[in-house]
C-alpha positions as a Markdown table, in Angstrom:
| # | Residue | x | y | z |
|---|---|---|---|---|
| 1 | Met | 185.3 | 154.3 | 30.2 |
| 2 | Gly | 183.0 | 154.2 | 33.2 |
| 3 | Leu | 183.8 | 154.1 | 36.8 |
| 4 | Leu | 183.4 | 150.4 | 37.1 |
| 5 | Asp | 186.0 | 149.9 | 34.2 |
| 6 | Ile | 188.4 | 152.3 | 35.9 |
| 7 | Leu | 188.0 | 150.5 | 39.3 |
| 8 | Gln | 188.6 | 147.1 | 37.6 |
| 9 | Gln | 191.9 | 148.4 | 36.2 |
| 10 | Ala | 192.8 | 150.1 | 39.5 |
| 11 | Ile | 192.4 | 147.0 | 41.7 |
| 12 | Gly | 195.7 | 145.3 | 42.1 |
| 13 | Pro | 198.8 | 145.2 | 44.2 |
| 14 | His | 200.5 | 148.2 | 42.6 |
| 15 | Asn | 197.7 | 149.8 | 40.6 |
| 16 | Ala | 195.6 | 151.6 | 43.2 |
| 17 | Glu | 197.8 | 154.6 | 43.7 |
| 18 | Ala | 198.4 | 155.0 | 40.0 |
| 19 | His | 194.7 | 155.2 | 39.3 |
| 20 | Ile | 193.4 | 157.3 | 42.2 |
| 21 | Asp | 193.3 | 160.5 | 40.2 |
| 22 | Gln | 191.2 | 158.8 | 37.5 |
| 23 | Val | 188.9 | 157.3 | 40.1 |
| 24 | Thr | 188.4 | 160.6 | 41.9 |
| 25 | Gln | 187.6 | 162.4 | 38.6 |
| 26 | Asn | 184.9 | 159.8 | 37.8 |
| 27 | Ala | 183.4 | 158.9 | 41.1 |
| 28 | Ser | 180.8 | 160.9 | 43.0 |
| 29 | Pro | 181.7 | 162.2 | 46.4 |
| 30 | Gly | 179.2 | 159.7 | 47.9 |
| 31 | Glu | 180.9 | 156.8 | 46.2 |
| 32 | Leu | 184.4 | 158.0 | 47.2 |
| 33 | Gly | 183.2 | 158.7 | 50.8 |
| 34 | Ala | 181.8 | 155.1 | 51.1 |
| 35 | Gly | 185.1 | 153.7 | 49.9 |
| 36 | Leu | 187.1 | 155.8 | 52.3 |
| 37 | Ala | 184.9 | 154.9 | 55.2 |
| 38 | Ala | 185.5 | 151.2 | 54.4 |
| 39 | Ala | 189.2 | 151.8 | 54.4 |
| 40 | Met | 189.1 | 153.8 | 57.6 |
| 41 | Arg | 187.2 | 150.9 | 59.3 |
| 42 | Ser | 189.4 | 148.1 | 57.9 |
| 43 | Asp | 191.7 | 146.1 | 60.2 |
| 44 | Gln | 194.2 | 146.2 | 57.3 |
| 45 | Thr | 194.8 | 149.9 | 57.6 |
| 46 | Pro | 196.0 | 152.1 | 60.5 |
| 47 | Pro | 193.4 | 153.2 | 63.0 |
| 48 | Phe | 190.9 | 155.9 | 62.0 |
| 49 | Gly | 192.5 | 158.5 | 64.3 |
| 50 | Asp | 195.9 | 157.8 | 62.7 |
| 51 | Met | 194.6 | 158.2 | 59.2 |
| 52 | Val | 192.8 | 161.5 | 60.0 |
| 53 | Gly | 195.9 | 162.8 | 61.7 |
| 54 | Lys | 198.0 | 162.0 | 58.7 |
| 55 | Met | 195.6 | 163.7 | 56.3 |
| 56 | Phe | 195.2 | 166.7 | 58.7 |
| 57 | Gly | 199.0 | 167.1 | 58.6 |
| 58 | Gln | 198.9 | 167.4 | 54.8 |
| 59 | Ser | 195.8 | 169.7 | 54.7 |
| 60 | Ser | 195.6 | 173.4 | 54.3 |
| 61 | Pro | 194.4 | 175.4 | 57.3 |
| 62 | Thr | 190.9 | 175.7 | 55.7 |
| 63 | Gln | 190.8 | 171.9 | 55.2 |
| 64 | Gln | 192.0 | 171.4 | 58.8 |
| 65 | Ala | 189.2 | 173.6 | 60.1 |
| 66 | Gly | 186.7 | 171.8 | 57.9 |
| 67 | Val | 187.5 | 168.3 | 59.3 |
| 68 | Leu | 187.5 | 169.6 | 62.8 |
| 69 | Asn | 184.2 | 171.3 | 62.2 |
| 70 | Gln | 182.8 | 168.1 | 60.8 |
| 71 | Ile | 183.8 | 166.3 | 64.0 |
| 72 | Leu | 182.2 | 169.1 | 66.0 |
| 73 | Ala | 179.0 | 168.9 | 64.0 |
| 74 | Thr | 178.8 | 165.1 | 64.3 |
| 75 | Leu | 179.3 | 165.0 | 68.1 |
| 76 | Gly | 178.0 | 168.4 | 69.1 |
| 77 | Pro | 180.2 | 171.1 | 70.5 |
| 78 | Ala | 179.9 | 170.1 | 74.1 |
| 79 | Ala | 181.0 | 166.5 | 73.5 |
| 80 | Ala | 183.6 | 167.3 | 70.9 |
| 81 | Ser | 185.2 | 170.1 | 73.0 |
| 82 | Ala | 185.8 | 167.6 | 75.8 |
| 83 | Leu | 187.8 | 165.2 | 73.5 |
| 84 | Ala | 191.5 | 164.6 | 73.8 |
| 85 | Gly | 191.9 | 166.4 | 77.1 |
| 86 | Gly | 189.7 | 169.3 | 76.0 |
| 87 | Val | 192.1 | 170.8 | 73.5 |
| 88 | Leu | 189.2 | 171.9 | 71.2 |
| 89 | Gly | 187.2 | 173.2 | 74.2 |
| 90 | Arg | 190.1 | 175.4 | 75.2 |
| 91 | Met | 190.5 | 176.7 | 71.7 |
| 92 | Leu | 186.8 | 177.7 | 71.2 |
| 93 | Gln | 185.6 | 181.0 | 72.6 |
| 94 | Pro | 182.4 | 181.0 | 74.6 |
| 95 | Gly | 179.5 | 180.5 | 72.2 |
| 96 | Gln | 181.8 | 179.6 | 69.3 |
| 97 | Thr | 180.7 | 176.4 | 67.5 |
| 98 | Gln | 183.2 | 176.4 | 64.6 |
| 99 | Val | 187.0 | 176.2 | 64.5 |
| 100 | Thr | 188.6 | 178.8 | 62.3 |
| 101 | Pro | 191.5 | 178.0 | 59.9 |
| 102 | Asp | 193.9 | 179.9 | 62.2 |
| 103 | Gln | 192.8 | 178.0 | 65.2 |
| 104 | Ala | 193.0 | 174.6 | 63.4 |
| 105 | Ser | 196.5 | 175.3 | 62.2 |
| 106 | Gln | 197.6 | 175.6 | 65.8 |
| 107 | Leu | 196.9 | 171.9 | 66.4 |
| 108 | Ser | 199.4 | 169.2 | 65.6 |
| 109 | Pro | 198.6 | 166.0 | 63.7 |
| 110 | Ala | 199.1 | 164.1 | 66.9 |
| 111 | Gln | 196.5 | 166.1 | 68.7 |
| 112 | Val | 194.0 | 165.6 | 65.8 |
| 113 | Thr | 194.8 | 161.8 | 65.8 |
| 114 | Glu | 193.8 | 161.8 | 69.5 |
| 115 | Ile | 190.7 | 163.9 | 68.8 |
| 116 | Ala | 189.6 | 161.7 | 66.0 |
| 117 | Ala | 190.2 | 158.5 | 67.9 |
| 118 | His | 188.1 | 159.7 | 70.9 |
| 119 | Ala | 185.4 | 161.0 | 68.5 |
| 120 | Glu | 185.2 | 157.5 | 66.9 |
| 121 | Gln | 184.7 | 156.0 | 70.4 |
| 122 | Gln | 181.9 | 158.5 | 71.2 |
| 123 | His | 180.1 | 158.2 | 67.9 |
| 124 | Ala | 181.0 | 155.6 | 65.2 |
| 125 | Gly | 179.2 | 157.6 | 62.6 |
| 126 | Val | 182.0 | 160.2 | 62.7 |
| 127 | Val | 183.9 | 157.9 | 60.4 |
| 128 | Asp | 181.3 | 158.3 | 57.7 |
| 129 | Glu | 181.1 | 162.1 | 58.1 |
| 130 | Val | 184.8 | 162.6 | 58.0 |
| 131 | Ser | 185.1 | 160.2 | 55.0 |
| 132 | Gln | 182.5 | 162.3 | 53.2 |
| 133 | Phe | 184.5 | 165.5 | 54.0 |
| 134 | Tyr | 187.7 | 164.0 | 52.6 |
| 135 | Ala | 185.9 | 162.7 | 49.5 |
| 136 | Gln | 185.4 | 166.3 | 48.6 |
| 137 | His | 189.2 | 166.9 | 49.0 |
| 138 | Ser | 190.4 | 164.0 | 47.0 |
| 139 | Gly | 194.0 | 165.2 | 46.7 |
| 140 | Leu | 194.5 | 164.3 | 50.4 |
| 141 | Ile | 193.4 | 160.6 | 49.8 |
| 142 | Lys | 196.8 | 159.9 | 48.2 |
| 143 | Thr | 198.5 | 160.5 | 51.6 |
| 144 | Leu | 196.8 | 157.4 | 53.0 |
| 145 | Gly | 199.1 | 155.1 | 51.1 |
| 146 | Gly | 198.5 | 152.1 | 48.8 |
| 147 | Ala | 196.8 | 149.7 | 51.2 |
| 148 | Ala | 194.1 | 152.1 | 52.3 |
| 149 | Ile | 193.6 | 153.3 | 48.7 |
| 150 | Ala | 193.3 | 149.7 | 47.5 |
| 151 | Ile | 190.7 | 148.9 | 50.2 |
| 152 | Ala | 188.7 | 152.0 | 49.3 |
| 153 | Leu | 188.7 | 151.2 | 45.6 |
| 154 | Ala | 187.8 | 147.6 | 46.3 |
| 155 | Lys | 184.8 | 148.7 | 48.3 |
| 156 | Met | 183.8 | 151.2 | 45.6 |
| 157 | Lys | 183.9 | 148.4 | 43.1 |
| 158 | Glu | 181.9 | 146.1 | 45.3 |
| 159 | Asn | 179.2 | 148.9 | 45.7 |
| 160 | Ala | 179.2 | 149.6 | 42.0 |
| 161 | Thr | 178.6 | 146.0 | 41.0 |
| 162 | Arg | 175.8 | 145.8 | 43.5 |
| 163 | Gly | 173.9 | 148.8 | 42.3 |
């Protein structure tokens, strides 16, 4: 069974969450990332910052550092460190351009929600970059809930039928 067949089965009011494991095992990170980005931009899901904060709260310290470093890399350390009242800037030592897992674990999901929301205002491409990061950590996608998963899968199916 190919990815398109799996997506066909998964799209439905109560099927998306049940099929997410099968989809993530068969989809490339690029396909999954594009679907996640569509869900994170949808007006049918919570705002981008809220979704990132929720996944951050379910992440390991290494994953938490990874997503923060993705935001830093997308915006540049100077711009990113000024976000959300400068919480990242205060955390980084002079010359430090990466957040460590220990530093990341000191942030709350609410702080990361604010960081992600501000990052999106500064650079819309951060949604794509963060989505690609989470596509490589597919276990966290389940925390988004049924509506976001359904939107992601629908976008993946749309992309698969186009290509």
